ZAMARGU-4260 file (C-alpha; in steps of 0.2 Angstrom, whole numbers, plus 5000, padded with zeros to 4 digits):
<rodrens>
0) 5251/5535/4648 | 5245/5531/4630 | 5243/5512/4628 | 5245/5509/4647 | 5230/5505/4658
5) 5233/5508/4677 | 5224/5503/4692 | 5227/5508/4710 | 5227/5492/4720 | 5230/5492/4738
10) 5244/5482/4745 | 5242/5480/4764 | 5252/5470/4777 | 5257/5463/4764 | 5242/5456/4756
15) 5233/5462/4740 | 5214/5464/4738 | 5212/5447/4732 | 5220/5441/4748 | 5236/5434/4739
20) 5252/5437/4749 | 5264/5447/4738 | 5278/5435/4742 | 5270/5423/4730 | 5274/5434/4716
25) 5291/5435/4706 | 5290/5453/4702 | 5281/5467/4710 | 5278/5485/4704 | 5273/5496/4719
30) 5267/5514/4713 | 5261/5527/4726 | 5246/5537/4722 | 5255/5554/4725 | 5273/5557/4720
35) 5286/5566/4731 | 5279/5583/4727 | 5261/5578/4732 | 5254/5576/4714 | 5244/5562/4707
40) 5255/5549/4699 | 5243/5549/4684 | 5230/5563/4683 | 5220/5552/4670 | 5217/5538/4683
45) 5213/5550/4697 | 5217/5568/4699 | 5227/5576/4713 | 5212/5584/4720 | 5202/5568/4721
50) 5217/5559/4730 | 5219/5573/4742 | 5200/5572/4746 | 5201/5554/4749 | 5217/5557/4760
55) 5206/5568/4771 | 5193/5555/4773 | 5203/5540/4778 | 5215/5536/4792 | 5234/5538/4790
60) 5236/5519/4792 | 5224/5516/4777 | 5231/5530/4766 | 5249/5524/4768 | 5244/5505/4765
65) 5231/5506/4752 | 5236/5522/4742 | 5254/5525/4745 | 5260/5507/4745 | 5269/5510/4761
70) 5260/5499/4775 | 5265/5503/4793 | 5266/5489/4806 | 5253/5496/4818 | 5259/5484/4832
75) 5277/5490/4831 | 5274/5508/4827 | 5284/5518/4839 | 5278/5536/4836 | 5259/5535/4834
80) 5251/5552/4831 | 5239/5549/4846 | 5254/5549/4857 | 5262/5565/4850 | 5259/5583/4854
85) 5254/5596/4841 | 5251/5615/4841 | 5245/5628/4828 | 5256/5641/4838 | 5275/5641/4836
90) 5282/5653/4849 | 5289/5670/4845 | 5296/5672/4863 | 5307/5658/4868 | 5322/5653/4879
95) 5333/5645/4867 | 5333/5641/4848 | 5342/5625/4845 | 5346/5613/4830 | 5355/5597/4827
100) 5361/5590/4810 | 5362/5571/4806 | 5371/5571/4789 | 5367/5558/4776 | 5381/5544/4774
105) 5373/5536/4758 | 5362/5540/4744 | 5347/5533/4751 | 5348/5542/4768 | 5342/5559/4773
110) 5351/5574/4780 | 5340/5578/4795 | 5341/5595/4804 | 5326/5598/4815 | 5325/5616/4823
115) 5316/5619/4840 | 5312/5633/4851 | 5313/5630/4870 | 5298/5636/4881 | 5298/5629/4898
120) 5300/5610/4896 | 5293/5610/4879 | 5303/5611/4863 | 5293/5617/4848 | 5299/5609/4831
125) 5295/5624/4820 | 5306/5620/4805 | 5317/5606/4798 | 5329/5603/4783 | 5326/5585/4777
130) 5334/5580/4761 | 5343/5567/4751 | 5353/5580/4742 | 5372/5578/4741 | 5381/5589/4755
135) 5387/5602/4742 | 5369/5605/4738 | 5362/5605/4755 | 5376/5615/4763 | 5369/5632/4757
140) 5351/5627/4762 | 5357/5624/4780 | 5367/5640/4780 | 5352/5650/4774 | 5340/5641/4785
145) 5350/5644/4801 | 5353/5662/4797 | 5335/5665/4793 | 5329/5656/4809 | 5342/5664/4820
150) 5348/5647/4827 | 5358/5649/4842 | 5366/5632/4845 | 5369/5618/4832 | 5376/5601/4835
155) 5382/5590/4821 | 5386/5572/4821 | 5404/5571/4816 | 5403/5554/4808 | 5403/5552/4789
160) 5411/5569/4786 | 5399/5579/4797 | 5413/5588/4806 | 5420/5595/4790 | 5402/5599/4784
165) 5399/5609/4801 | 5415/5618/4799 | 5411/5624/4781 | 5394/5630/4787 | 5401/5639/4803
170) 5411/5650/4792 | 5396/5659/4785 | 5384/5658/4800 | 5394/5668/4813 | 5379/5670/4826
175) 5377/5651/4828 | 5387/5642/4841 | 5393/5625/4832 | 5400/5610/4839 | 5401/5592/4833
180) 5402/5575/4842 | 5405/5557/4836 | 5391/5545/4839 | 5396/5527/4844 | 5381/5520/4852
185) 5368/5509/4843 | 5356/5519/4834 | 5340/5509/4837 | 5344/5508/4856 | 5346/5527/4856
190) 5329/5529/4848 | 5320/5517/4859 | 5328/5525/4874 | 5323/5543/4870 | 5306/5539/4863
195) 5297/5543/4879 | 5306/5559/4881 | 5302/5564/4863 | 5283/5561/4865 | 5283/5571/4882
200) 5293/5586/4876 | 5293/5589/4857 | 5278/5599/4850 | 5275/5597/4831 | 5266/5607/4819
205) 5250/5601/4812 | 5249/5597/4794 | 5240/5610/4783 | 5222/5611/4783 | 5214/5626/4775
210) 5200/5628/4788 | 5207/5620/4804 | 5226/5623/4802 | 5230/5636/4789 | 5248/5638/4796
215) 5252/5619/4795 | 5266/5611/4785 | 5263/5608/4767 | 5262/5592/4757 | 5278/5588/4750
220) 5288/5600/4761 | 5304/5594/4771 | 5293/5594/4786 | 5280/5583/4778 | 5294/5571/4773
225) 5301/5571/4790 | 5285/5567/4799 | 5281/5553/4786 | 5297/5545/4790 | 5296/5548/4809
230) 5279/5541/4812 | 5282/5526/4801 | 5297/5520/4812 | 5294/5503/4818 | 5302/5494/4833
235) 5314/5480/4828 | 5312/5482/4810 | 5328/5481/4799 | 5331/5490/4783 | 5320/5505/4787
240) 5324/5524/4786 | 5327/5531/4803 | 5335/5548/4800 | 5320/5557/4807 | 5319/5549/4824
245) 5338/5547/4825 | 5339/5566/4823 | 5327/5569/4837 | 5336/5557/4848 | 5352/5568/4844
250) 5342/5583/4849 | 5337/5576/4866 | 5355/5572/4870 | 5360/5590/4865 | 5347/5597/4877
255) 5354/5587/4891 | 5372/5590/4886 | 5370/5609/4887 | 5363/5608/4904 | 5344/5611/4902
260) 5333/5603/4915 | 5315/5599/4913 | 5305/5613/4921 | 5287/5612/4923 | 5280/5629/4920
265) 5265/5636/4911 | 5267/5642/4893 | 5257/5654/4882 | 5259/5642/4868 | 5247/5627/4873
270) 5249/5610/4865 | 5239/5594/4867 | 5239/5576/4861 | 5226/5572/4848 | 5219/5557/4841
275) 5223/5548/4824 | 5206/5553/4818 | 5210/5571/4819 | 5226/5572/4810 | 5233/5565/4794
280) 5252/5563/4794 | 5254/5552/4778
</rodrens>
């Protein structure tokens, strides 16, 4: 960073601190405070520890907009943390262990493979593979994760080479039942249609907190990247990443396709909605 002076200026909805609309500028450089590994973009400006301390003190909306240069349209945000369910406990006893896999069709898209355990009418999202790696690199990761997690049923989207990808994985994961299906319906319509079900039936992990949630997901993990994209999804917005919410829509459809009905029964693994002030998903 020699000879370069940097300053973390918030860019928010989309107005900078001086109140100037960013559309007035010919060239814009947008640098997030933390990189994809959760480390400070420049320790000389502010250390990782200082940024993480700030992150714990401010709301996710503020953190995303002012520090990560990724403002969320609050009005259109479909999956607000206050409307989701979270739990510190992931079940050791369960009725089924399911996964779906939405393969990435372009370099900027993510392969998204959430894994859930069914307990009554709740589906605990205990693990996820969420990556922009090419298929030949993500294939062994999916294989190893499915084997380690003892996934019982996995559905792959057959579009964009997904069928061939599933068949290759199936060869080395004999204890998982694989099938694939082509998706033809409109992606945004699916997500909007399934949003209510997702909020009512999917239970997410808390983000890691040394005191409150020591078993939570870690900064920079696949789960963290998945939740960031999932909660940033905005209704009606074009040119946004939607792989995370789309894969949960796929999961909902898998659950209904294999004949599971919503059963109201008590669980030993309680979950409850929490407020935005209690959780940081950014």
